[in-house]
C-alpha positions, 0 to 999 in steps of 0.5 A, spaced: 900 216 644 902 209 647 898 205 642 900 209 636 908 208 638 906 201 638 903 201 632 909 205 629 914 201 632 915 196 626 915 202 621 921 205 624 925 199 623 924 199 615 929 202 611 924 207 608 924 211 615 931 210 616 934 215 611 939 219 612 937 227 611 943 231 610 944 238 614 943 242 608 936 239 606 933 241 613 930 247 611 925 250 606 922 246 600 927 240 601 925 238 608 917 239 606 918 234 600 922 229 605 916 230 610 911 229 605 915 222 603 915 220 610 908 221 611 906 217 604 910 211 607 907 211 614 900 211 611 902 206 606 905 202 612 899 203 616 894 201 610 898 195 607 904 192 611 901 193 618 898 186 620 893 188 625 891 181 627 898 179 628 900 186 632 894 185 637 897 180 641 904 183 642 900 190 644 896 186 649 902 183 652 906 189 652 900 193 655 900 188 661 907 188 662 910 195 661 911 199 667 913 205 664 908 210 660 912 216 657 906 219 653 
């Protein structure tokens, strides 16, 4: 889980993942649609945006220096 958190950290900062979900949309089909849209954007981020070569040194550095693992 720790590695997944590191890979997704960049996605969380993107505007597509910071949409405001209105309380009235937190149920039923609207929520299912919202979850599907977020999943699609997440997959697109992992496949097209995430630079694995650029991310690897950061992950290594954090793995060696991070003292607390929450997951």
